[in-house]
MARDOSE-335505 format. One record per residue (C-alpha): residue number from 1; residue in three letters; y, x, z. Coordinates in Angstrom, 2 decimals. Example, Ala and Ser with C-alpha at 12.3 -4.5 7.8 and 13.67 -1.06 7.14 Angstrom:
! residues 2
[1 ALA [-4.50 12.30 7.80]],
[2 SER [-1.06 13.67 7.14]],
END
This chain:
! residues 450
[1 MET [69.27 28.10 114.66]],
[2 SER [67.09 29.19 111.75]],
[3 GLY [65.33 32.00 113.60]],
[4 GLN [65.94 34.40 110.72]],
[5 PRO [66.04 38.10 111.69]],
[6 ASP [69.71 38.59 110.82]],
[7 GLU [70.70 35.52 112.82]],
[8 ILE [68.73 36.64 115.88]],
[9 VAL [70.41 40.05 115.91]],
[10 GLU [73.83 38.45 115.36]],
[11 LEU [73.38 35.96 118.20]],
[12 VAL [72.14 38.60 120.63]],
[13 SER [75.02 40.97 119.90]],
[14 LYS [77.62 38.20 119.84]],
[15 TYR [76.69 36.39 123.03]],
[16 THR [75.13 39.05 125.26]],
[17 TYR [76.36 42.34 126.70]],
[18 GLY [74.78 45.60 125.69]],
[19 THR [74.57 47.53 128.94]],
[20 TRP [75.94 51.01 129.65]],
[21 ARG [77.97 51.15 126.44]],
[22 ALA [81.16 50.16 124.71]],
[23 GLN [80.38 46.86 123.00]],
[24 LYS [81.44 48.07 119.55]],
[25 GLY [78.14 49.96 119.46]],
[26 TRP [76.13 46.79 120.18]],
[27 LYS [76.41 45.10 116.78]],
[28 LYS [72.91 45.66 115.43]],
[29 PRO [70.38 46.10 118.23]],
[30 PRO [66.86 46.71 116.86]],
[31 HIS [64.93 43.46 116.48]],
[32 ILE [61.49 43.74 118.13]],
[33 VAL [58.84 41.08 117.49]],
[34 ASP [55.64 42.32 119.14]],
[35 ALA [54.15 44.87 121.53]],
[36 GLU [50.56 45.77 122.31]],
[37 GLY [48.91 48.73 124.01]],
[38 VAL [51.11 51.80 123.58]],
[39 TYR [52.98 50.41 120.56]],
[40 PHE [55.72 47.92 119.77]],
[41 THR [56.66 46.48 116.39]],
[42 ASP [60.02 45.77 114.79]],
[43 VAL [60.92 42.87 112.52]],
[44 THR [60.00 44.84 109.40]],
[45 GLY [56.45 45.33 110.67]],
[46 ARG [57.01 48.99 111.53]],
[47 LYS [54.98 50.09 114.54]],
[48 LEU [56.50 52.54 117.04]],
[49 LEU [54.68 54.67 119.61]],
[50 ASP [56.19 53.81 123.00]],
[51 PHE [56.50 57.41 124.21]],
[52 SER [58.68 56.51 127.22]],
[53 SER [57.06 53.22 128.30]],
[54 GLN [60.29 51.42 127.39]],
[55 LEU [62.47 52.28 130.40]],
[56 MET [59.64 54.20 132.07]],
[57 CYS [58.21 50.91 133.31]],
[58 SER [55.39 49.70 131.02]],
[59 ASN [52.79 51.78 132.85]],
[60 LEU [49.88 49.48 131.96]],
[61 GLY [50.87 49.22 128.32]],
[62 HIS [51.68 45.97 126.58]],
[63 LYS [49.58 42.75 126.61]],
[64 ASN [47.24 43.54 129.48]],
[65 LYS [45.20 40.34 129.68]],
[66 ALA [44.47 40.42 133.42]],
[67 VAL [48.16 40.73 134.26]],
[68 ILE [49.17 38.00 131.82]],
[69 ASP [46.47 35.66 133.17]],
[70 ALA [47.74 36.17 136.73]],
[71 ILE [51.24 35.15 135.66]],
[72 ILE [49.95 32.07 133.83]],
[73 GLU [47.86 31.01 136.83]],
[74 GLN [50.82 31.25 139.21]],
[75 ALA [53.13 29.48 136.74]],
[76 LYS [50.73 26.54 136.64]],
[77 LYS [50.28 26.51 140.41]],
[78 MET [53.78 27.09 141.79]],
[79 PRO [56.43 28.89 139.71]],
[80 TYR [59.06 28.75 142.47]],
[81 ILE [59.52 27.91 146.12]],
[82 SER [62.27 28.92 148.55]],
[83 PRO [61.70 32.29 150.26]],
[84 ALA [61.85 30.39 153.57]],
[85 TYR [58.25 29.25 153.02]],
[86 ALA [54.92 31.05 153.34]],
[87 VAL [52.87 30.97 150.14]],
[88 GLU [49.53 32.51 149.18]],
[89 VAL [50.82 34.91 146.52]],
[90 ARG [53.32 36.44 148.95]],
[91 ALA [50.58 36.99 151.53]],
[92 ARG [48.10 38.49 149.05]],
[93 VAL [50.64 40.82 147.47]],
[94 SER [51.95 42.02 150.83]],
[95 LYS [48.46 42.79 152.12]],
[96 ALA [47.59 44.66 148.93]],
[97 LEU [50.81 46.67 149.03]],
[98 VAL [50.48 47.77 152.65]],
[99 GLU [47.04 49.14 151.77]],
[100 ILE [48.42 51.47 149.07]],
[101 LEU [51.88 52.34 150.39]],
[102 PRO [52.33 55.62 152.30]],
[103 GLN [51.12 55.29 155.88]],
[104 GLY [53.55 53.61 158.24]],
[105 LEU [55.30 51.31 155.76]],
[106 GLU [54.46 47.85 157.04]],
[107 LYS [57.32 45.42 156.41]],
[108 ILE [58.53 44.40 152.94]],
[109 PHE [61.54 42.74 151.35]],
[110 TYR [61.09 41.43 147.79]],
[111 SER [63.85 41.24 145.18]],
[112 THR [63.91 41.28 141.38]],
[113 SER [64.76 44.86 140.35]],
[114 GLY [64.84 48.48 141.43]],
[115 THR [68.60 48.25 141.77]],
[116 GLU [68.26 45.37 144.23]],
[117 ALA [65.46 47.17 146.07]],
[118 ASN [67.77 50.12 146.65]],
[119 GLU [70.70 47.89 147.59]],
[120 ALA [68.50 46.25 150.21]],
[121 ALA [67.41 49.66 151.51]],
[122 LEU [71.02 50.79 151.88]],
[123 LYS [71.98 47.64 153.77]],
[124 ILE [68.96 47.97 156.04]],
[125 VAL [69.94 51.56 156.86]],
[126 MET [73.54 50.54 157.57]],
[127 MET [72.45 47.70 159.86]],
[128 TYR [69.82 49.78 161.64]],
[129 GLN [72.17 52.72 162.23]],
[130 LYS [75.21 50.62 163.18]],
[131 PRO [74.64 50.89 166.97]],
[132 ARG [75.10 54.68 166.83]],
[133 GLY [78.06 54.49 164.46]],
[134 ALA [76.35 56.20 161.53]],
[135 TYR [77.34 54.91 158.09]],
[136 LYS [77.29 57.74 155.53]],
[137 ILE [74.60 58.10 152.86]],
[138 ILE [73.59 61.37 151.23]],
[139 SER [72.45 61.25 147.61]],
[140 ARG [72.15 63.92 144.92]],
[141 TYR [74.08 64.70 141.74]],
[142 HIS [71.15 64.35 139.36]],
[143 SER [70.12 60.85 140.32]],
[144 TYR [70.08 57.23 139.28]],
[145 HIS [69.60 54.50 141.89]],
[146 GLY [70.99 51.38 140.22]],
[147 SER [74.08 49.47 139.16]],
[148 THR [75.21 47.38 142.14]],
[149 MET [78.02 48.58 144.42]],
[150 GLY [75.79 50.49 146.81]],
[151 SER [73.18 51.76 144.37]],
[152 ILE [75.75 52.90 141.78]],
[153 ALA [77.67 54.69 144.54]],
[154 CYS [74.48 56.68 145.19]],
[155 THR [74.02 57.42 141.50]],
[156 GLY [74.99 60.97 140.63]],
[157 ASP [75.14 60.70 136.85]],
[158 PRO [78.21 59.80 134.74]],
[159 ARG [77.57 56.07 134.85]],
[160 ARG [79.17 56.13 138.29]],
[161 TRP [82.42 57.55 136.92]],
[162 PHE [83.35 54.39 135.04]],
[163 ILE [83.55 52.15 138.13]],
[164 GLU [85.29 54.54 140.50]],
[165 PRO [86.98 54.08 142.85]],
[166 THR [86.91 50.32 143.40]],
[167 GLY [83.52 49.33 142.02]],
[168 LYS [81.38 51.03 144.65]],
[169 ILE [81.03 51.62 148.36]],
[170 SER [82.92 54.67 149.59]],
[171 SER [80.59 56.21 152.16]],
[172 VAL [78.31 58.26 149.87]],
[173 ILE [78.34 62.05 149.72]],
[174 PHE [76.40 64.16 147.24]],
[175 ALA [74.04 67.07 147.78]],
[176 PRO [72.80 69.64 145.24]],
[177 ASP [69.52 69.08 143.45]],
[178 CYS [66.17 70.83 143.45]],
[179 TYR [66.68 71.84 139.82]],
[180 CYS [65.08 75.25 139.45]],
[181 TYR [65.93 75.65 135.75]],
[182 ARG [69.62 75.24 136.59]],
[183 CYS [69.74 76.11 140.28]],
[184 PRO [73.18 75.13 141.64]],
[185 PHE [72.97 78.12 144.00]],
[186 LYS [72.04 80.58 141.21]],
[187 GLN [68.86 81.55 143.04]],
[188 GLU [65.21 81.76 142.02]],
[189 TYR [62.16 80.24 143.67]],
[190 PRO [60.38 81.28 145.86]],
[191 ASP [62.92 83.83 147.14]],
[192 CYS [65.58 81.12 147.49]],
[193 GLY [64.35 79.86 150.86]],
[194 ILE [64.70 76.30 149.52]],
[195 THR [68.47 76.53 149.88]],
[196 CYS [68.87 73.14 148.18]],
[197 ALA [67.06 71.50 151.10]],
[198 GLU [68.59 73.65 153.83]],
[199 TYR [72.07 72.83 152.57]],
[200 VAL [71.40 69.16 153.32]],
[201 ASP [70.90 70.09 156.97]],
[202 TYR [74.26 71.88 156.85]],
[203 MET [75.88 68.79 155.31]],
[204 ILE [74.50 66.45 157.95]],
[205 LYS [75.67 68.63 160.82]],
[206 ASN [79.15 69.08 159.35]],
[207 GLU [79.71 65.54 158.09]],
[208 ALA [78.50 63.70 161.19]],
[209 ASN [77.70 59.97 161.15]],
[210 VAL [75.09 60.32 158.40]],
[211 ALA [72.88 57.23 158.41]],
[212 GLY [70.48 57.92 155.57]],
[213 ILE [69.47 60.05 152.63]],
[214 ILE [68.17 58.58 149.38]],
[215 VAL [66.16 60.66 146.90]],
[216 GLU [63.97 60.13 143.88]],
[217 PRO [60.92 62.22 144.86]],
[218 VAL [60.70 63.17 141.20]],
[219 VAL [64.09 62.62 139.60]],
[220 GLY [63.68 60.27 136.64]],
[221 THR [66.34 59.57 134.03]],
[222 ASN [68.35 62.63 135.05]],
[223 GLY [65.77 65.18 134.05]],
[224 VAL [62.29 64.60 135.53]],
[225 LEU [63.05 67.20 138.17]],
[226 VAL [59.78 68.01 139.93]],
[227 PRO [60.55 69.60 143.31]],
[228 VAL [58.88 72.75 144.57]],
[229 LYS [56.11 72.04 147.07]],
[230 GLU [58.18 72.82 150.19]],
[231 TYR [61.22 70.75 149.24]],
[232 LEU [60.38 67.15 150.13]],
[233 PRO [58.47 67.94 153.35]],
[234 ARG [61.44 70.04 154.52]],
[235 LEU [63.94 67.35 153.53]],
[236 LYS [61.97 64.75 155.49]],
[237 GLN [61.83 67.11 158.48]],
[238 ILE [65.61 67.61 158.32]],
[239 ALA [66.11 63.85 158.26]],
[240 GLU [63.88 63.38 161.32]],
[241 GLU [65.59 66.15 163.27]],
[242 ASN [68.99 64.56 162.65]],
[243 ASN [68.02 60.91 163.17]],
[244 VAL [68.68 60.17 159.50]],
[245 ILE [66.68 57.52 157.63]],
[246 PHE [64.77 58.94 154.65]],
[247 ILE [64.66 56.61 151.63]],
[248 ALA [62.25 57.44 148.80]],
[249 ASP [63.33 55.76 145.57]],
[250 GLU [60.01 55.35 143.75]],
[251 VAL [61.29 52.82 141.22]],
[252 MET [60.35 55.11 138.34]],
[253 SER [58.06 57.73 139.89]],
[254 GLY [55.67 55.26 141.53]],
[255 TRP [52.59 53.43 140.28]],
[256 GLY [50.49 56.26 138.91]],
[257 ARG [53.24 57.91 136.91]],
[258 THR [52.62 61.25 138.70]],
[259 GLY [48.88 60.74 139.13]],
[260 ASN [49.09 59.03 142.55]],
[261 TRP [50.22 55.63 143.75]],
[262 PHE [53.56 57.16 144.67]],
[263 ALA [55.15 60.54 143.99]],
[264 VAL [55.57 61.29 147.72]],
[265 ASP [51.77 61.22 147.98]],
[266 ASN [51.68 64.50 146.07]],
[267 TRP [53.36 66.24 149.02]],
[268 GLY [52.11 64.12 151.93]],
[269 VAL [55.59 62.82 152.74]],
[270 LYS [55.89 59.54 154.65]],
[271 PRO [59.34 58.01 154.11]],
[272 ASP [61.08 55.64 156.50]],
[273 ILE [61.87 53.33 153.59]],
[274 LEU [60.31 53.25 150.14]],
[275 THR [61.73 51.33 147.21]],
[276 THR [59.89 50.57 144.00]],
[277 ALA [59.83 48.16 141.08]],
[278 LYS [58.92 48.91 137.44]],
[279 GLY [55.20 49.72 137.56]],
[280 SER [54.48 47.26 140.38]],
[281 THR [54.03 44.55 137.76]],
[282 GLY [53.75 46.82 134.74]],
[283 ALA [57.16 45.35 133.81]],
[284 TYR [55.54 41.99 133.02]],
[285 THR [57.80 40.29 135.56]],
[286 PRO [60.96 41.55 137.33]],
[287 LEU [60.14 42.57 140.90]],
[288 GLY [61.81 44.88 143.40]],
[289 ILE [60.11 46.07 146.59]],
[290 THR [61.73 47.55 149.71]],
[291 ALA [59.20 48.65 152.33]],
[292 THR [60.14 49.87 155.81]],
[293 THR [58.38 51.29 158.83]],
[294 ARG [57.40 49.09 161.76]],
[295 LYS [60.01 50.90 163.87]],
[296 ILE [62.80 49.74 161.57]],
[297 ALA [61.29 46.26 161.36]],
[298 GLU [61.21 45.95 165.15]],
[299 TYR [64.97 46.47 165.30]],
[300 PHE [65.41 43.20 163.43]],
[301 GLU [63.24 41.24 165.87]],
[302 GLU [66.36 40.74 167.96]],
[303 ASN [69.08 41.78 165.50]],
[304 TYR [70.21 39.69 162.54]],
[305 PHE [68.68 40.62 159.16]],
[306 ALA [71.78 40.01 157.03]],
[307 HIS [70.26 40.05 153.56]],
[308 GLY [68.50 37.71 151.14]],
[309 HIS [68.90 35.68 147.97]],
[310 THR [67.51 32.70 146.06]],
[311 TYR [65.01 34.68 143.99]],
[312 GLU [63.80 36.78 146.92]],
[313 ALA [59.98 36.79 147.05]],
[314 HIS [59.85 34.76 143.84]],
[315 PRO [56.22 33.62 143.38]],
[316 LEU [56.21 34.18 139.63]],
[317 ALA [57.73 37.66 139.99]],
[318 MET [55.05 38.63 142.52]],
[319 ALA [52.20 36.98 140.59]],
[320 PRO [50.94 40.03 138.65]],
[321 VAL [51.04 42.65 141.44]],
[322 VAL [47.46 42.28 142.69]],
[323 ALA [46.16 42.10 139.12]],
[324 ALA [48.18 45.21 138.26]],
[325 ILE [46.76 47.09 141.26]],
[326 ASN [43.26 46.11 140.18]],
[327 GLU [43.94 47.23 136.61]],
[328 TYR [45.22 50.63 137.73]],
[329 ARG [41.90 51.05 139.51]],
[330 ARG [39.60 49.47 136.91]],
[331 LEU [41.03 51.54 134.07]],
[332 ASN [41.04 54.71 136.22]],
[333 LEU [44.64 55.26 135.22]],
[334 PHE [45.58 57.78 137.88]],
[335 GLU [42.85 60.11 136.70]],
[336 ASN [43.95 59.48 133.12]],
[337 ALA [47.55 60.28 134.09]],
[338 LYS [46.41 63.62 135.49]],
[339 LYS [44.10 64.46 132.60]],
[340 MET [46.40 63.30 129.81]],
[341 GLY [49.40 64.70 131.67]],
[342 GLU [47.85 68.15 131.68]],
[343 TYR [47.22 67.83 127.95]],
[344 LEU [50.72 66.52 127.27]],
[345 GLY [52.24 69.41 129.22]],
[346 LYS [50.19 71.90 127.21]],
[347 ARG [51.34 70.37 123.90]],
[348 LEU [54.99 70.26 125.00]],
[349 ASN [54.89 73.91 126.03]],
[350 GLU [53.56 74.71 122.56]],
[351 LEU [56.77 73.17 121.23]],
[352 LYS [58.74 75.49 123.51]],
[353 ASP [56.95 78.45 121.98]],
[354 ARG [57.84 77.31 118.45]],
[355 HIS [61.36 75.94 118.82]],
[356 ALA [64.41 77.99 119.83]],
[357 SER [66.19 74.81 120.92]],
[358 VAL [63.70 74.03 123.69]],
[359 GLY [64.96 75.49 126.95]],
[360 ASP [62.63 73.99 129.52]],
[361 VAL [59.52 71.82 129.79]],
[362 ARG [58.65 70.32 133.17]],
[363 GLY [56.61 67.47 134.53]],
[364 ILE [53.79 66.06 136.60]],
[365 GLY [51.15 63.51 135.64]],
[366 LEU [52.45 61.52 132.66]],
[367 PHE [56.08 62.16 133.61]],
[368 TRP [57.66 64.96 131.57]],
[369 ALA [61.01 66.22 130.34]],
[370 LEU [61.84 68.45 127.42]],
[371 GLU [65.32 69.95 127.77]],
[372 ILE [67.09 71.30 124.71]],
[373 VAL [69.70 74.07 124.73]],
[374 LYS [72.08 75.66 122.26]],
[375 ASN [71.35 79.10 123.66]],
[376 ARG [68.06 79.73 125.42]],
[377 LYS [69.21 83.00 126.99]],
[378 THR [72.36 81.57 128.60]],
[379 LYS [70.93 78.03 128.92]],
[380 LYS [74.07 76.68 127.29]],
[381 PRO [73.50 72.97 126.58]],
[382 PHE [74.33 71.22 123.33]],
[383 ASN [76.24 68.58 125.29]],
[384 THR [77.69 67.95 128.73]],
[385 ARG [78.04 65.00 131.07]],
[386 ALA [81.66 64.73 129.96]],
[387 ASP [80.49 64.42 126.33]],
[388 LYS [78.24 61.55 127.31]],
[389 ALA [81.00 59.81 129.24]],
[390 ALA [83.38 60.21 126.28]],
[391 GLY [80.87 58.68 123.88]],
[392 LEU [80.65 61.81 121.73]],
[393 PRO [77.67 62.39 119.41]],
[394 LEU [74.78 64.00 121.28]],
[395 MET [72.12 66.32 119.90]],
[396 VAL [69.41 64.40 121.77]],
[397 ASP [70.44 61.28 119.85]],
[398 LYS [70.07 63.11 116.54]],
[399 VAL [66.59 64.28 117.49]],
[400 ALA [65.68 60.81 118.78]],
[401 ALA [66.74 59.32 115.43]],
[402 GLU [64.41 61.73 113.65]],
[403 LEU [61.60 60.74 116.00]],
[404 ASN [62.25 57.08 115.28]],
[405 LYS [61.93 57.75 111.55]],
[406 ARG [58.51 59.21 112.29]],
[407 GLY [57.35 56.21 114.31]],
[408 VAL [58.09 57.41 117.85]],
[409 SER [60.42 55.75 120.36]],
[410 ILE [61.80 58.08 123.04]],
[411 SER [64.21 57.88 125.97]],
[412 SER [66.87 60.60 126.04]],
[413 TRP [69.75 61.50 128.33]],
[414 ILE [72.50 64.09 127.60]],
[415 SER [70.29 67.18 127.11]],
[416 HIS [66.70 66.11 127.63]],
[417 PHE [64.00 63.67 126.61]],
[418 VAL [61.85 61.73 129.07]],
[419 ILE [58.28 61.71 127.81]],
[420 ALA [56.42 59.13 129.87]],
[421 PRO [53.97 57.08 127.78]],
[422 PRO [51.95 54.20 129.23]],
[423 LEU [49.16 55.46 131.47]],
[424 ILE [46.56 54.14 129.01]],
[425 VAL [47.61 56.74 126.40]],
[426 ASN [44.96 58.94 124.76]],
[427 LYS [44.94 62.41 123.16]],
[428 GLU [45.35 61.14 119.62]],
[429 GLN [48.44 59.18 120.55]],
[430 ILE [49.90 62.15 122.43]],
[431 ASP [49.24 64.35 119.40]],
[432 PHE [51.05 61.87 117.16]],
[433 GLY [54.09 61.89 119.45]],
[434 VAL [54.20 65.66 119.91]],
[435 ASP [53.67 66.31 116.19]],
[436 ALA [56.66 64.06 115.49]],
[437 PHE [58.67 66.11 117.99]],
[438 ASP [57.59 69.26 116.18]],
[439 GLU [59.39 68.04 113.07]],
[440 ALA [62.33 66.32 114.75]],
[441 LEU [63.32 69.38 116.80]],
[442 LYS [64.18 71.24 113.60]],
[443 VAL [67.48 69.34 113.68]],
[444 ALA [68.36 71.01 116.99]],
[445 ASP [66.94 74.38 115.95]],
[446 ALA [69.36 74.46 113.04]],
[447 GLU [72.32 74.45 115.43]],
[448 VAL [71.25 76.96 118.07]],
[449 GLU [73.44 80.00 118.61]],
[450 LYS [71.99 83.08 116.96]],
END
């Protein structure tokens, strides 16, 4: 192997799968050679502003020295040991996590991704609820929970369609979303009475045998849907009243992204199970976390905990967590997320004022979405979920390509962009990203209905 750029791209595309795509579109993946701070660099030396923190995971930015040093130290000391043993890093990380998790979450299972964290949560719910015969899980249509058979079954977006019916568990039912811009009940807040939450109570009572409900407190990939203030507290109350386990999927919304350790903290909600991953290590190592209440944990004192794997509680995966927690505090990143988030929201709403293609801007902290439409009055989208599933050209991809030309990398999905830069971002960097959007959106403006 010569290590030449063309050879590297060829080898990657030839011998590895490009995920969530037909492989014919995986012939020339961009070749990245470096990343630092809020930027990453391609093989030509071109620097790109990381305006979505890669996959909304690089919360601390790239090349944080304290986090890297923690990984190196653990690698030298003990890179791996069976999860059957007690080791210092597992003890330190667990103690640190219990101190920042929502009150009541006291027992943790460690895996290597958000998908696995959610899969573990689903299995725990099924085992815990087995004595009363409950087995159904409620999820929501605008959601993403992972790619394994349980987590993909709970995923509401089109990625689930491709593996149905045999590639997923069959006991998941879907509820409507708290999506005020496109309310599934055609109502308006606050006169709606939070119908989207109340309908879940109706579902539980009419389905019977509901074991759990899984929600992203702030929906991530599927639109950065920030719920109204009454929604999550009411949903948790409904779960309690019906003996249903409430799972908060904080894989994307956790770790300062909304200005608090976890998104549920914004509404004082205490879940029965919380899952998280991405920001726990700043994406420097792959770690999944599934935290449960003591009540759930006590069930397994006498009942068999039928879950686990070789890389569970991997010392190297856990190595950066305490350092990451310390860095979030030292750099005052939650305050920065609130301050810069307010500024980002202001700048994005300025785009809405100037561009006919911008239908909605929504967000919290440094977690924002900009949704584009073909007709602002009717809210007609440029593309649909079916378009995405069929692999048709999407307007968001055209705009993203224009952004890339201007030095900005962005995550997009069907009709919206997820703007979620690293929490270390400053005003100048936000201005650069938004100014690039200002130019790129002209592509969409040109195709709006007059």
